[in-house]
C-alpha positions in Angstrom: 24.8 56.0 108.9 21.9 55.6 106.5 18.2 55.9 107.3 15.6 54.2 105.2 11.8 54.9 105.5 9.3 52.8 103.5 5.8 53.9 102.5 3.1 52.9 100.1 1.9 49.6 101.6 -1.7 48.8 102.1 -4.6 46.5 101.3 -5.2 45.6 97.6 -7.3 43.0 95.7 -5.6 40.2 93.8 -4.6 41.5 90.4 -4.2 45.0 91.7 -1.1 47.2 91.8 0.8 49.1 94.4 4.0 51.2 94.4 6.3 51.1 97.4 8.7 54.0 98.1 11.8 54.1 100.2 13.3 57.4 101.1 17.0 57.4 102.0 18.8 59.9 104.1 22.1 60.3 106.0 25.3 59.1 104.4 23.7 58.1 101.2 26.9 58.6 99.3 28.1 55.4 100.9 25.4 53.2 99.3 26.5 50.7 96.7 23.2 49.0 96.1 19.6 49.0 97.3 16.9 46.4 97.3 13.6 45.2 98.6 13.1 42.2 100.8 9.8 40.8 102.1 8.8 38.5 105.0 5.5 36.7 105.0 4.0 35.2 108.2 5.9 32.1 109.2 8.5 32.5 106.5 12.0 33.7 106.2 12.9 37.1 104.9 13.5 36.8 101.2 15.1 39.0 98.5 12.6 40.5 96.1 14.7 42.9 93.9 18.0 44.7 93.8 19.3 47.8 91.9 23.0 48.8 91.9 24.6 52.2 91.6 25.2 51.5 88.0 21.5 50.8 87.4 21.6 47.0 87.0 18.6 45.2 88.4 17.8 41.8 89.7 14.3 40.4 90.4 13.5 37.2 92.1 11.9 34.6 89.9 8.7 34.8 92.0 8.1 38.4 91.0 9.7 38.7 87.5 7.4 40.2 85.0 5.2 41.6 87.8 7.4 43.8 90.0 9.9 46.4 88.9 12.5 48.1 91.0 13.6 51.6 90.2 15.1 54.7 91.7 14.9 58.5 91.5 18.3 59.8 92.4 17.1 63.4 92.6 14.7 62.4 95.3 17.0 59.8 97.0 14.1 57.4 96.7 13.8 53.8 95.8 10.6 52.3 94.3 9.0 49.0 93.9 6.2 48.9 91.4 4.1 45.8 92.0 1.5 44.7 89.4 -0.7 41.7 89.1 -0.5 41.2 92.8 -1.2 37.7 94.3 -2.3 36.7 97.8 1.1 35.1 98.2 2.7 38.5 97.8 1.3 39.4 101.2 4.2 40.3 103.5 6.0 43.1 105.2 8.3 44.7 102.7 11.6 46.1 103.8 13.9 48.5 102.1 17.6 47.5 102.2 20.8 49.4 101.4 24.3 48.1 101.2 27.2 50.5 101.9 30.9 50.4 102.1 34.0 49.9 99.9 36.2 47.1 101.1 33.7 46.0 103.8 30.0 46.4 103.6 27.3 47.4 106.0 23.6 46.6 105.7 20.9 49.2 106.5 17.2 48.4 106.9 13.9 50.3 106.9 11.1 49.7 109.3 9.0 47.8 106.8 5.6 48.5 105.3 2.7 46.0 105.2 1.3 44.8 101.9 -1.8 42.7 102.1 -3.3 41.2 98.9 -6.8 39.8 99.6 -10.4 39.8 98.3 
């Protein structure tokens, strides 16, 4: 089992920055990739960014050039640096991990609220 705990959310003004963290524990050796999802009020949960064990990254078009996913293996921590924040970035942000070899299992954090407002 893998446990994921997000932190770093809060209230920021448009154009501001925020860095989210996700601390992973448990059977972290089984993780193949990690990512960030977000869910805004009345909307479906959407993929924001992904990073693989090899370090390859993917960022959704809506956040490219503004958000950067990264990880610190020594701290077993995933990060999402969010710059130039917009009101439409307001959502609950969830850390996600994919584990397994032949079959995969998804793990989710509890979420952290990000609110972008004046």
